[in-house]
NUMI-846871 format. One record per residue (C-alpha): x, y, z; residue number from 1; residue in one letter. Coordinates in Angstrom, 3 decimals. Example, Ala and Ser with C-alpha at 12.3 -4.5 7.8 and 13.67 -1.06 7.14 Angstrom:
<pts>
PT; X; Y; Z; seq; type
PT; 12.300; -4.500; 7.800; 1; A
PT; 13.670; -1.060; 7.140; 2; S
</pts>
This chain:
<pts>
PT; X; Y; Z; seq; type
PT; -15.655; 52.489; -4.857; 1; M
PT; -15.198; 48.949; -6.206; 2; A
PT; -18.197; 46.627; -6.128; 3; T
PT; -17.635; 43.305; -4.373; 4; T
PT; -18.811; 40.380; -6.476; 5; V
PT; -19.912; 37.403; -4.415; 6; K
PT; -19.719; 33.975; -6.016; 7; T
PT; -22.461; 31.526; -4.944; 8; P
PT; -21.234; 28.211; -3.559; 9; V
PT; -22.714; 26.253; -6.470; 10; D
PT; -20.812; 28.393; -8.952; 11; E
PT; -17.576; 27.951; -7.003; 12; A
PT; -18.058; 24.171; -6.877; 13; L
PT; -18.677; 24.158; -10.614; 14; A
PT; -15.109; 25.424; -11.086; 15; L
PT; -13.695; 22.189; -9.681; 16; I
PT; -12.707; 19.574; -12.240; 17; N
PT; -15.610; 17.272; -13.008; 18; E
PT; -13.289; 14.287; -12.611; 19; S
PT; -12.778; 15.310; -8.964; 20; V
PT; -16.385; 16.184; -8.194; 21; R
PT; -17.616; 12.773; -9.305; 22; T
PT; -15.112; 10.904; -7.117; 23; L
PT; -16.113; 8.896; -4.108; 24; K
PT; -13.717; 10.067; -1.393; 25; A
PT; -11.255; 7.619; 0.162; 26; Y
PT; -12.611; 7.099; 3.669; 27; H
PT; -11.993; 4.937; 6.695; 28; L
PT; -14.504; 5.175; 9.528; 29; T
PT; -12.559; 5.678; 12.778; 30; P
PT; -13.410; 2.871; 15.194; 31; E
PT; -11.603; 2.004; 18.401; 32; I
PT; -10.950; -1.566; 19.522; 33; C
PT; -8.319; -3.073; 21.777; 34; G
PT; -7.026; -5.350; 18.997; 35; V
PT; -6.542; -3.398; 15.762; 36; K
PT; -6.263; -5.707; 12.746; 37; L
PT; -7.778; -3.496; 10.055; 38; N
PT; -4.973; -1.452; 8.439; 39; Q
PT; -2.156; -3.899; 7.678; 40; N
PT; 0.132; -2.176; 10.142; 41; E
PT; 3.180; -3.883; 11.584; 42; N
PT; 2.093; -4.764; 15.154; 43; P
PT; 5.642; -4.337; 16.509; 44; C
PT; 6.517; -0.782; 17.510; 45; D
PT; 10.096; 0.452; 17.589; 46; W
PT; 12.268; 0.061; 20.673; 47; D
PT; 11.997; 2.983; 23.093; 48; K
PT; 15.760; 3.493; 23.057; 49; G
PT; 15.745; 3.948; 19.265; 50; V
PT; 12.939; 6.498; 19.587; 51; K
PT; 14.747; 8.386; 22.339; 52; E
PT; 17.912; 8.696; 20.228; 53; R
PT; 15.819; 10.141; 17.406; 54; A
PT; 13.975; 12.447; 19.810; 55; A
PT; 17.256; 13.926; 21.040; 56; A
PT; 17.960; 15.094; 17.491; 57; F
PT; 14.516; 16.722; 17.247; 58; F
PT; 15.157; 18.699; 20.436; 59; V
PT; 18.455; 20.106; 19.165; 60; E
PT; 17.565; 20.660; 15.513; 61; R
PT; 16.137; 24.164; 14.777; 62; P
PT; 12.475; 23.871; 13.795; 63; W
PT; 12.464; 27.254; 12.066; 64; N
PT; 14.828; 26.059; 9.315; 65; R
PT; 13.838; 24.123; 6.215; 66; Y
PT; 14.801; 20.468; 5.831; 67; P
PT; 17.322; 19.456; 3.160; 68; D
PT; 16.181; 20.495; -0.306; 69; F
PT; 17.144; 17.025; -1.509; 70; V
PT; 17.560; 14.393; 1.237; 71; P
PT; 20.708; 12.966; -0.335; 72; D
PT; 21.940; 11.248; 2.820; 73; A
PT; 18.644; 9.393; 3.218; 74; L
PT; 18.576; 8.445; -0.472; 75; K
PT; 22.105; 7.058; -0.198; 76; S
PT; 21.184; 4.983; 2.852; 77; R
PT; 18.060; 3.683; 1.135; 78; L
PT; 20.010; 2.855; -2.019; 79; A
PT; 22.604; 0.920; -0.023; 80; A
PT; 19.840; -0.901; 1.860; 81; H
PT; 18.118; -2.190; -1.298; 82; I
PT; 21.202; -2.492; -3.532; 83; G
PT; 20.734; 0.256; -6.119; 84; V
PT; 22.392; 3.600; -6.894; 85; T
PT; 21.150; 6.774; -5.125; 86; P
PT; 20.248; 8.226; -8.526; 87; E
PT; 17.687; 5.438; -8.894; 88; S
PT; 15.724; 6.541; -5.804; 89; V
PT; 13.117; 9.229; -5.180; 90; I
PT; 11.554; 9.664; -1.726; 91; V
PT; 8.180; 11.047; -0.736; 92; G
PT; 5.646; 11.625; 1.991; 93; N
PT; 4.345; 8.065; 1.862; 94; G
PT; 4.157; 5.937; -1.281; 95; S
PT; 0.760; 7.507; -1.992; 96; N
PT; 2.487; 10.824; -2.716; 97; E
PT; 4.897; 8.981; -4.977; 98; M
PT; 1.971; 7.533; -6.926; 99; L
PT; 0.517; 11.022; -7.339; 100; L
PT; 3.870; 12.308; -8.611; 101; V
PT; 3.908; 9.454; -11.130; 102; L
PT; 0.429; 10.359; -12.340; 103; M
PT; 1.480; 13.992; -12.785; 104; L
PT; 4.592; 12.907; -14.681; 105; S
PT; 2.934; 10.512; -17.125; 106; F
PT; -0.735; 11.570; -17.386; 107; A
PT; -0.615; 13.644; -20.574; 108; A
PT; 1.328; 11.030; -22.534; 109; K
PT; -0.214; 7.895; -21.073; 110; A
PT; -3.835; 9.103; -21.158; 111; K
PT; -5.000; 5.690; -19.856; 112; S
PT; -4.267; 3.734; -16.682; 113; V
PT; -4.599; -0.055; -16.540; 114; I
PT; -5.552; -1.373; -13.104; 115; I
PT; -6.008; -5.025; -12.128; 116; C
PT; -9.032; -5.174; -9.818; 117; S
PT; -9.577; -5.767; -6.982; 118; P
PT; -6.568; -3.849; -5.712; 119; T
PT; -5.569; -0.830; -3.626; 120; F
PT; -8.354; 1.736; -4.111; 121; S
PT; -6.024; 4.773; -4.151; 122; V
PT; -4.897; 3.834; -7.687; 123; Y
PT; -8.419; 4.298; -8.981; 124; R
PT; -8.897; 7.465; -6.922; 125; L
PT; -5.795; 9.110; -8.425; 126; L
PT; -6.488; 7.880; -11.942; 127; R
PT; -10.066; 9.078; -11.973; 128; D
PT; -9.203; 12.334; -10.228; 129; G
PT; -6.630; 13.072; -12.938; 130; M
PT; -9.278; 12.418; -15.585; 131; G
PT; -7.276; 9.587; -17.155; 132; M
PT; -9.133; 6.931; -19.136; 133; R
PT; -9.850; 3.844; -17.037; 134; P
PT; -8.871; 0.397; -18.281; 135; V
PT; -9.810; -2.315; -15.797; 136; D
PT; -8.648; -5.919; -15.893; 137; V
PT; -10.282; -8.333; -13.458; 138; S
PT; -8.399; -10.879; -11.437; 139; L
PT; -9.409; -14.461; -12.153; 140; T
PT; -12.314; -16.039; -10.270; 141; N
PT; -9.847; -17.467; -7.749; 142; D
PT; -8.317; -13.960; -7.351; 143; L
PT; -5.061; -14.400; -9.236; 144; R
PT; -3.492; -12.136; -11.841; 145; Y
PT; -4.799; -12.909; -15.322; 146; D
PT; -1.528; -12.461; -17.218; 147; I
PT; -2.993; -12.986; -20.741; 148; P
PT; -5.713; -10.402; -19.993; 149; A
PT; -3.149; -7.902; -18.686; 150; V
PT; -1.008; -8.416; -21.791; 151; K
PT; -4.031; -7.875; -24.037; 152; K
PT; -4.939; -4.648; -22.221; 153; A
PT; -1.341; -3.465; -22.617; 154; A
PT; -1.316; -4.319; -26.326; 155; A
PT; -4.708; -2.657; -26.880; 156; D
PT; -3.601; 0.498; -25.040; 157; N
PT; -0.042; 1.288; -26.183; 158; P
PT; 1.706; 3.786; -23.948; 159; G
PT; -0.799; 3.416; -21.106; 160; A
PT; 0.311; 3.419; -17.466; 161; M
PT; -0.006; -0.014; -15.879; 162; L
PT; -0.215; -0.411; -12.090; 163; I
PT; 0.347; -3.811; -10.488; 164; I
PT; 0.375; -4.366; -6.734; 165; C
PT; 2.408; -7.401; -5.681; 166; S
PT; 1.757; -8.659; -3.073; 167; P
PT; -1.671; -7.263; -3.818; 168; N
PT; -3.772; -5.411; -1.252; 169; N
PT; -6.418; -6.480; -0.180; 170; P
PT; -6.100; -9.995; -1.655; 171; V
PT; -2.518; -11.111; -0.989; 172; G
PT; -1.892; -12.563; -4.471; 173; N
PT; 1.333; -11.872; -6.389; 174; T
PT; 2.803; -11.700; -9.872; 175; V
PT; 5.873; -13.901; -10.231; 176; D
PT; 9.009; -13.163; -12.242; 177; E
PT; 7.830; -15.101; -15.273; 178; S
PT; 4.456; -13.317; -15.313; 179; G
PT; 6.021; -9.871; -14.889; 180; L
PT; 8.561; -10.489; -17.639; 181; R
PT; 5.732; -11.698; -19.875; 182; D
PT; 3.815; -8.465; -19.282; 183; I
PT; 6.870; -6.249; -19.780; 184; L
PT; 7.608; -7.971; -23.080; 185; S
PT; 4.532; -6.302; -24.621; 186; V
PT; 3.874; -3.257; -22.441; 187; H
PT; 5.172; -0.022; -23.967; 188; T
PT; 4.069; 2.452; -21.277; 189; G
PT; 5.329; 2.917; -17.745; 190; V
PT; 4.738; -0.065; -15.462; 191; C
PT; 4.343; 0.821; -11.790; 192; V
PT; 4.938; -2.158; -9.522; 193; L
PT; 3.750; -1.407; -5.987; 194; D
PT; 5.742; -3.667; -3.658; 195; Q
PT; 4.645; -2.221; -0.318; 196; A
PT; 4.404; -5.748; 1.138; 197; Y
PT; 7.263; -7.518; -0.652; 198; V
PT; 9.310; -8.099; 2.518; 199; E
PT; 6.609; -10.569; 3.571; 200; F
PT; 6.660; -12.587; 0.346; 201; G
PT; 6.541; -12.637; -3.430; 202; G
PT; 9.053; -11.823; -6.147; 203; F
PT; 11.380; -8.876; -5.438; 204; N
PT; 11.598; -7.154; -8.829; 205; A
PT; 14.436; -4.690; -8.125; 206; L
PT; 16.740; -6.742; -10.341; 207; G
PT; 14.641; -5.865; -13.393; 208; L
PT; 15.063; -2.075; -13.096; 209; I
PT; 18.161; -1.892; -15.308; 210; N
PT; 16.697; -4.312; -17.830; 211; E
PT; 13.316; -2.564; -18.213; 212; H
PT; 13.629; 1.223; -18.174; 213; K
PT; 9.832; 1.631; -18.126; 214; N
PT; 9.545; -0.232; -14.792; 215; L
PT; 9.185; 1.799; -11.592; 216; I
PT; 8.907; 0.082; -8.207; 217; I
PT; 7.149; 1.715; -5.249; 218; A
PT; 8.091; 0.832; -1.658; 219; R
PT; 7.129; 2.068; 1.807; 220; T
PT; 8.286; 2.274; 5.422; 221; F
PT; 4.705; 1.695; 6.601; 222; S
PT; 4.629; -2.116; 6.633; 223; K
PT; 7.760; -4.202; 7.223; 224; A
PT; 9.659; -1.174; 8.509; 225; M
PT; 7.000; -0.622; 11.210; 226; A
PT; 6.843; 3.127; 10.565; 227; A
PT; 3.386; 3.947; 9.188; 228; A
PT; 3.316; 7.038; 11.392; 229; G
PT; 6.329; 8.773; 9.854; 230; I
PT; 4.902; 8.663; 6.286; 231; R
PT; 7.868; 7.737; 4.139; 232; L
PT; 7.638; 6.080; 0.748; 233; G
PT; 10.045; 5.801; -2.127; 234; Y
PT; 10.281; 4.755; -5.754; 235; M
PT; 13.069; 3.053; -7.639; 236; V
PT; 13.654; 3.268; -11.376; 237; G
PT; 16.144; 4.003; -14.123; 238; A
PT; 18.198; 7.076; -13.062; 239; P
PT; 17.320; 9.083; -16.189; 240; D
PT; 13.609; 8.471; -15.631; 241; V
PT; 13.811; 9.268; -11.914; 242; I
PT; 15.625; 12.542; -12.710; 243; A
PT; 12.698; 13.670; -14.862; 244; E
PT; 10.093; 12.654; -12.268; 245; I
PT; 12.028; 14.627; -9.640; 246; N
PT; 11.205; 17.836; -11.542; 247; K
PT; 7.487; 17.597; -10.678; 248; I
PT; 7.969; 16.443; -7.072; 249; K
PT; 7.230; 19.228; -4.608; 250; L
PT; 10.310; 20.778; -2.950; 251; P
PT; 10.899; 19.999; 0.739; 252; Y
PT; 8.353; 17.165; 0.609; 253; N
PT; 10.271; 15.245; 3.311; 254; I
PT; 10.307; 17.052; 6.657; 255; N
PT; 13.351; 16.676; 8.875; 256; F
PT; 11.426; 14.628; 11.455; 257; F
PT; 10.688; 11.977; 8.832; 258; T
PT; 14.142; 12.157; 7.274; 259; E
PT; 15.941; 11.614; 10.570; 260; H
PT; 13.503; 8.957; 11.828; 261; A
PT; 13.902; 7.017; 8.565; 262; A
PT; 17.699; 7.273; 8.796; 263; S
PT; 17.534; 6.004; 12.391; 264; T
PT; 15.430; 3.061; 11.238; 265; I
PT; 17.963; 2.216; 8.524; 266; L
PT; 20.741; 2.352; 11.151; 267; D
PT; 18.809; -0.282; 13.104; 268; N
PT; 17.145; -2.121; 10.215; 269; V
PT; 18.304; -5.534; 11.472; 270; S
PT; 15.665; -5.139; 14.200; 271; M
PT; 12.914; -5.355; 11.585; 272; T
PT; 13.876; -8.845; 10.467; 273; Q
PT; 12.643; -10.408; 13.690; 274; K
PT; 9.197; -8.818; 13.313; 275; S
PT; 9.031; -9.821; 9.634; 276; I
PT; 9.774; -13.437; 10.507; 277; E
PT; 7.206; -13.336; 13.310; 278; M
PT; 4.533; -11.906; 10.981; 279; I
PT; 5.195; -14.529; 8.307; 280; I
PT; 5.005; -17.326; 10.882; 281; G
PT; 1.825; -15.907; 12.407; 282; E
PT; 0.288; -15.467; 8.950; 283; R
PT; 0.795; -19.170; 8.269; 284; E
PT; -0.613; -20.094; 11.689; 285; R
PT; -3.699; -17.952; 11.068; 286; L
PT; -4.122; -19.226; 7.498; 287; Y
PT; -4.006; -22.873; 8.600; 288; D
PT; -6.585; -22.219; 11.329; 289; Y
PT; -8.880; -20.298; 9.003; 290; L
PT; -8.737; -23.082; 6.397; 291; K
PT; -10.192; -25.456; 8.973; 292; A
PT; -13.203; -23.198; 9.612; 293; L
PT; -16.413; -23.277; 7.521; 294; P
PT; -15.643; -20.205; 5.411; 295; F
PT; -16.591; -20.034; 1.744; 296; D
PT; -12.935; -19.345; 0.950; 297; N
PT; -9.627; -18.456; 2.577; 298; V
PT; -7.151; -16.989; 0.116; 299; Y
PT; -3.381; -17.612; 0.152; 300; P
PT; -1.414; -14.479; 1.022; 301; S
PT; 2.164; -13.309; 0.563; 302; A
PT; 1.486; -10.129; 2.567; 303; A
PT; 0.821; -9.353; 6.258; 304; N
PT; -2.902; -10.118; 6.081; 305; F
PT; -5.304; -12.883; 5.110; 306; V
PT; -8.546; -12.500; 3.150; 307; L
PT; -11.603; -14.650; 3.855; 308; I
PT; -15.048; -14.929; 2.298; 309; R
PT; -18.171; -15.855; 4.270; 310; T
PT; -21.909; -15.398; 3.837; 311; K
PT; -21.943; -14.491; 7.547; 312; D
PT; -19.620; -11.557; 6.875; 313; K
PT; -21.594; -8.905; 8.771; 314; Q
PT; -22.393; -11.188; 11.716; 315; K
PT; -18.740; -12.156; 11.989; 316; L
PT; -17.557; -8.551; 11.733; 317; F
PT; -19.967; -7.505; 14.488; 318; D
PT; -19.030; -10.496; 16.648; 319; H
PT; -15.325; -9.697; 16.428; 320; L
PT; -16.019; -6.085; 17.257; 321; K
PT; -17.898; -7.171; 20.374; 322; K
PT; -14.778; -9.181; 21.211; 323; C
PT; -12.813; -5.899; 20.956; 324; D
PT; -11.203; -6.896; 17.633; 325; I
PT; -11.390; -4.653; 14.579; 326; L
PT; -10.876; -6.178; 11.125; 327; V
PT; -11.440; -4.693; 7.652; 328; R
PT; -14.660; -5.123; 5.698; 329; D
PT; -13.570; -5.119; 2.029; 330; V
PT; -16.850; -6.426; 0.615; 331; S
PT; -17.418; -3.254; -1.421; 332; S
PT; -14.419; -4.079; -3.633; 333; Y
PT; -14.978; -5.625; -7.028; 334; R
PT; -15.137; -9.453; -6.783; 335; L
PT; -14.879; -9.334; -2.973; 336; L
PT; -18.505; -9.744; -1.952; 337; E
PT; -18.753; -11.069; 1.639; 338; N
PT; -15.009; -10.670; 2.237; 339; C
PT; -13.133; -9.597; 5.361; 340; L
PT; -9.406; -8.926; 5.653; 341; R
PT; -7.484; -9.837; 8.813; 342; F
PT; -4.176; -8.035; 9.372; 343; S
PT; -1.546; -10.079; 11.189; 344; I
PT; -1.103; -8.894; 14.767; 345; G
PT; 1.155; -9.976; 17.590; 346; T
PT; 1.016; -13.661; 18.597; 347; P
PT; -1.161; -12.674; 21.559; 348; E
PT; -3.546; -10.649; 19.364; 349; E
PT; -3.761; -13.448; 16.829; 350; N
PT; -4.564; -15.943; 19.566; 351; T
PT; -7.421; -13.691; 20.709; 352; L
PT; -8.648; -13.575; 17.111; 353; L
PT; -8.573; -17.360; 16.836; 354; L
PT; -10.426; -17.757; 20.136; 355; E
PT; -13.049; -15.244; 19.007; 356; S
PT; -13.486; -17.061; 15.693; 357; L
PT; -13.891; -20.324; 17.563; 358; K
PT; -16.582; -18.805; 19.780; 359; S
PT; -18.403; -17.520; 16.691; 360; F
PT; -18.643; -20.999; 15.200; 361; F
PT; -19.376; -22.697; 18.529; 362; E
PT; -22.477; -20.976; 20.010; 363; P
PT; -22.009; -22.748; 23.315; 364; G
PT; -18.696; -20.964; 23.784; 365; L
PT; -20.320; -17.701; 22.772; 366; R
PT; -22.983; -18.030; 25.458; 367; R
PT; -20.338; -18.769; 28.105; 368; Q
PT; -18.693; -15.449; 27.329; 369; K
</pts>
């Protein structure tokens, strides 16, 4: 009779890669407020009629059958939408999955990942979890990209992966065409340009794909496309490079719900332009109002959020929460001490935010409430 060998929990945990065990998990504390301005979501949901047309497909389509092995129809629609060839596009379960696929594709060769901090924390999570060597470049004191410092890091680390977010979350700063070209002139590794927010502002770099074969651009349906719930992201690059990356992507990574919903959105994509224009206008309205308040700083933004800095950060966060408004505390990020990030909501939600900010700075109004 075989003897069963039991492995203690500590021994089992010790089998996990050290690079994973030392990570601080990505976490967002679930909090419920009537006005949700903490996750950079598009505040405009899709029209009920559009949803119902998509739902009719879900009712008829067999759920017991796999989705398309390669969602060619969706890739073709995406390619036509952004003006590239279908062979230049790879789609995934959110742009986060696409970033993971990139890490898997380039990790062994690149060995190092250059990140410009502060920026989206998932980059660091994936880099450190893969055990790749960290190379961090700070933004300037006024939270702009330090192009000479990025170029130096690229020159000092030939072949490294470089990740740039533009517009940059959670700051809102961008890299312009001149700055990006300057970086690409010296960078010899893959350059990942995350443009999740580009529909709201900043330089659209798709035109550089054919010129710089080491440039890969990440996009998402979560922001301007108002579809964070369907989890669809995509990357665009030189066809030969994309073909190689496709080999490591998991098969059937796009379920048929997502594929059809995304196709429906692209059929009705003109509807998104109105919400994009509204968000940009509301961002400028909010920015102008915030600049008039006694904050330590209000940072320009090309995205669908605005970052502020105040020594009363915690008091303000708590006050807004009491007003049933949830914003994002990003003060744990590098260089973002005492900072809060306000996502752009509907005009009505933004007006409530402005009124709540006014009551915070005018105690008499606060007492009346």
